[in-house]
N, C-alpha and C positions, 0 to 999 in steps of 0.2 A: 254740551258742546254744540257748535253750529256746523252742520254737515251738509255738503252737496253730494248728490248721487247722479253721476253722468251716465245716461242710458236708462230708459224706463221699460226695458223688455222684461223677460222673466226674472233674471238675477237682480236687475236694478230695482224693479218694483218691490220685490220681496225684501231686498236689503233695505231700501228706503223705509218701508213700513216697519220692519223689525228694529231698525236703529231708532226710529221715532218712538216706537213702543217702549224702548228702554229709557226714554226721557229726553232724548236729544232733539234739537230743532233741525228739521230736515227740509232741504229744497231739492226737488227732483228736476233734472234737466234732460230734454230730448229735442231733437230737431223736428220730430213729428208733432205738429200742432194738435192733431186729433188725440194722440196719447196724452199730451199735456192737459188738454181740456177734460179728458176722461178722468185723469187722476184728480184734478181740481174739483170735479163733480163727485169724488168719492167712489168712482167706478174703476176697478183695476183693468188694465188693457190685456191681461192674461188670465187664464182660468187656473185657479189654485184653491183648494179647500181652505176656507177660513179667511182668505185674503180680502174678499169683498167687505165683510163685516169690519175687519180690522182697519182697512183703508178708510172706510166711511167714518169710523170713529175718530181717527187721527186727523183727517181733513176737517171734520166738524169741530174738533177741539183746537183748530188752527196750529197744530204741531207739525203739519206736513202740507206742503204745497208744491206746485210744479211750474216750470217756466221753460221757454225756448231759448233763453239768453244765458249762455255760459258765463258771460261777463258779470251779469247781475248776481248769479249764484256765487261766483268767486268773491265778489265784493262783500257779500253778506255772510260768508262762512270762513272757517279756519281749516277745515279738512275737506278734501274732495275724493270721493270714492268713484273710480272709473269702472263702469259695468257695461261698456259697449260690446257689441258682438265682434267676435274674431272668427268669421266663417271660414270653412275649409273649401279650397278650390277642388276641381275635379282630380287633380294630381296629388291632393293632400296638402298642398302648400297653404300655410295659414294666411288669411287675409287680415291685414293690420291697418287698412286705410282709415277706418273709423277711429282707431286708437291714435293714429298720427294726427288726424283732424282735431280731435278733442284735446290732445296734448298741446297743439298749437293755439287753440282757443283759450285754454287755461293759461298758457304762457303769456298771451296778449293781455289777459285780464290781470296778470300779476305784475305787469311792466311798471306800474307806478306804486306798487304796494310796498310798505315798509314792515308790516307785521309778518311773523312767520306763517308759512302755509305748508300743509302736509298733503301730498298727492299719493293716493293709495290705489294700486292697480289690483282689481278683483277679477278682471277678465282673464280667461284661460289663455296663456301665452307660453311659447317655448322658451327654454333657457337662453338668455341673452337679449330678449326682446325689450326689456326695460332699459337696458344699457344702449342698445342699438337704435331703438325706435322712440320710446317714450321720452327719455331725457333729452335727446336731440330735438324732438318736437317741442318740448317745453321751452328750450333755449331759443329755438328758431322763432317761436311765437313771441317771446319777449323782445327779441331783436337786439338786446344789449344785456349787459350784466345785470342780474336782478338785484334790487336793493334789499329785498326781503330774504330771510333764511328759508330756503326751499328744502323740504324733507320729502323723500320718495321712498315708498315701501311697496312690497308685493304681498297681497293678502287673498289667496285663492279661497273660493267658496266650496263647501262640500255639502250641497243641498240636493236632494232628490225631488224631482217633480212629483207632486201628490202628497209630499210630507215636508215641504220646504220650511214652513213656519216652525215646525218642531225641530227640524234639522238645524235651523239657524240658532235656536236657543240651546240645543244640545248636540253640537258637532263632535266628531272624534277628538278634535283639537282646534285651537285657534292658531293658525299658522301665519307667521309674519316674517317676511324676508326683508332685511334692511341692513345698511352698513354701520349703523350706530345705535346705541342703546336709547338715546333720546327720542329717536323716531319710533322705536318699538314701544316706548312708554306712552306715546300718544295713542297708539292702537290698544295698548293694555287698558288705558282709561276708557276708550270708546267701547270696548267689549267687556267691561267690568262685570256686567250682569250675565254674561254667557257662561254656562256651566260646562267648562272644558279646560283641559290643560293649555296654557299659553306657551307656544313653541316659537322661539326666535332663532332664525337661521340666516344663512347667506341668501342673497337675492335669487341666485340661480337655483339653489336648492328648493326654495319655495315655488319657483316657476315649474320645476320638474316634478315635484311631488304630485301635483294634480294629474299630470299625464300618467305617472306610474300608477296612481290609484285607479284611474279609469281603464287603463290597459289591463290591470289585474281583474277588475270587475268583469270586463269583456271576456277575459280568459276563463274566469270561473263559470260564466254562463255557458260558454262553448264546452268546457270540460264536463259540466253536469249533463249537458245535452248528449254529448258523445257517450258518456257512461250510460245514460238512459237508453241510447240506441243499442249498445252492445248487451246491456242487461236484458232488454226485451228479446233480442235474438237468441240469447243463451238461456232464457227461461228464468231469470232472476228478477226479483221485485226491485225496480230501480229506486223507488222512494224508500224502501226499507234498507237497501244497501247504503244510500246516502245518509239516512238517519243514523245508522251505526257509524259510518265514516266520520260524521260530524261530531260524534261523541268524543272523539280523540282530540282533546285540546292540547295535548303534549307535543304531538308530531304533526298531525294533519292540519288543524286550524290553529296555527301558532307561528312563532318566529322561526321555527326549525326549517332549515334548508333555504331560507330567504335571505341569504347573505352573498353578495357578489364575490366570486372567487374563481375557481378553476372548474374543470369538467368533473362529472360524477363517474363512478365506476363501481367495482365490486361484484359480488356474486348474486345480488338481488335485483337492483334496479334495471340494469340492461336486460337480464334474462327474463324478468317478469314483463317488461314492456314488449319484448319480442313475442312472448307467449300470448299476450293479449292481442297484439297485432295479428298473429297467426290465427287465433280463434275467430277474430272478426272477419278475416278474409274467408275463412271456411263457411261463414254464414252470410257472405256478401254484404257486410256492413262496412261502410267507409268511415274511417276515423282520421280525418286530415290533421286535426290538432295533435292528437297523440302520436300520429305517424311522424310529425315534425320534430319530436323531442330528441330522438337519437341522432338525426342529422345535425340538429342544433348543437348537441353535445360534441359531436365530431368537429364542428366548426371551431369550438373553443380550443381543441387540441391543435388544429391547423394554425390558428392565429398565434398560439404559443410558440410553435415551431418557427413560424415566420419571424416572430419578434426576436428569437435567439439568433436566427440566421442573419437578420439585419445588422447585428453587431459586427459582422465580418470577422469574427474571431472563432478559432477552431477548438480551443481548449475550454471545455465546459464542465462545471461542477454542479451537480444536481442534489438538492436536499429533499429527500422523500422519494420512496419507491413504491410503497404500498398505496392502495387506493385512497386511504385517509390515515391520519396520524393515530398512533395507539394500536395499530394492528399490523399483522404480518401478511395480510391477504393481498396477493398480487393479481388475482383474477380480474381481468378487464380493467386494470389500473390505468388511468389516463397518464400517469407518470411513466409507466412502462411504454405506452404508445409514443409519448414524447421522446423518450430516450431512443427508442428504435428508429424513429424518424430522423433524429439528429445523427445517429450513427450512419444511417443510410445516406445522409448528405455529406459524409466525410468528416464529421466532428469527432474529436477525441474526448470521450465522456468519462467522468468518474461520478460515483454515486455515494451518498451517505444516508443510511437509514438503519440505526441500531436495532430496530425491531426485525429487520430482515437479515438475520445471520444465517448463512446457508447451512452451517454445521448443525444448528439447532432446529431447523425447519423439519416438520414431519408432515406426512399425509399429502393432501391435495396441493398445498403450497409448494412442497418440495418437488412433487411430480411436475407441477406447472413449470418451475424453473428448469428442471432437468430436461423436460420434453419440449417446451415452447421457447424459452429464452436462456439456454445454458450459458451463452457468452456473457450475460450480465453479471454472473458470479465473479468474473475476473475484474469487473469495473468497480466493485464496492470498496470504499475507503473505511479505515478504522476510526477516524476522528476528523474533526473540523479542520485541524491544522493541515492534515494530509490533503483534504479536499481543496482547500484554498491555495496550497502550494502548487497544485496542478492547474487550477482554473484561472482563466482570464475572465470568464463569464460565470457568475454565480446565479443559479436558478433556484428559487425557493418555491417549493410546490405546496406547502401547507404550513399552518401555524403549529409550531412544535418547539421544544427546547433546543433541538439541533438547529432549526432555522433561526431562532433568536441568537444563538451563539455564533452562527456563521455570519449573520448580518452585523453583529457587534465587532467581529474580528476582521471583516472584509476591509481591504486597503483601498486607497484612492485609485489604484490601477484596475480594480475589479469593476466590471460592468454588472449591475444587479438587475435581474429580471424577476420581479416579484409577482408570481401568479396568484397570490392571495389579494392582489389589488390594494396593498397597503396594510392589511390586517396583521401580517407578520411583523412589519416594521413598527406598527403601533404596539403590539404585544411586547416587542423587544424594548421599546422606549419606556413602556409602563413598568416592565420588569427592572430595567436599569434604574428608573426613578425610585422604585420600591427599595432596591438594594442600597441606593444612596441614602434614602430615608432611614433605613435600618442601621447603616453605618454611622449616620449622624446622630441618631438617638442615643443619649447617654444611658448607660446601664445603671440602674439604681443600686446603691450600696446595700449590702446585707449586713 
């Protein structure tokens, strides 16, 4: 393929070299004439292990060259990879001036073109940037309706400085955000030699994943450092603690708990976090990251209460009372906190949770209801029908059979507040589809 790479900084220079190494013909573009001259001399403008030797080889073989002219590059290529900088301002706002400029230049170069052209954004941008900045810039540059078929995609990079050549060849996945399969197929062909799963998503999903990844990496660094601080103060070996912690691939380093939904609760997480905070305070160790977890969790409950109250309806039906489905444990349940807050605001609440049958509860759970929330016993419904007959607002707190049934039976007059962020609806739809499939499948004769 004939490929342009716009921007010859760290990402652009590595991308241009690796794409060329895969056998494609590459033209690098930059407004900095010194960078262009350096690349054409086989000298990388950035420091990266192995890049100098690779670039010199590719330039010497006439498979990679650079220019200051975006128009020249567009005329001689079919795919343009945008790798310009998107620097952050002091207030955190993303700077997209370079992206807007190069978008206009590419649009100008496409004005008289009839062959298809694919523009691929690899720069790190927030969701909506492709739609609000890049595409308008391309159209503004062209000045009129383009005669060629213009394809646009987002393709974030996941390269670490110091190991970028290896990371380019073996990323966690090749992520492409585009609105059509044809555009994705162009990228699939471009990265045919990359050893990674090919993931095709919506444009805004692709834009956001890079930020989620980097935020989580930053979170992990601070988490490990705070654990190191408190381990040192309490006389534990931080490296040994983390070594054992990382051995757990089932819960610790895994997909567990990393699903957007509602607040956590129960008898372990809140209690153990408070105990760790208390221990740190006694030895004068500050844990700002860990200290922010419980307030963040409380914020989820407040937002849920506000969402229900914004419906301006008083009759509320809640599915789920325990802190998670499949249990009768009410200790520090965020659902209990939600219900208490709604009652305090004058709402008429009813609750459905078959696992919390007061007559069958024993021990700590029964004492908790009798001593802390005795009034909730009178709010519990026996079935979905009774809950929906009462409610104008249906609140689904977790993914469960009862939640699925309530969503399926809800009428057009019910306002649904799904605290699972769509997971309960998806489970209900999947279950309904499976049921339809089972009904439609003929039973073989015996």
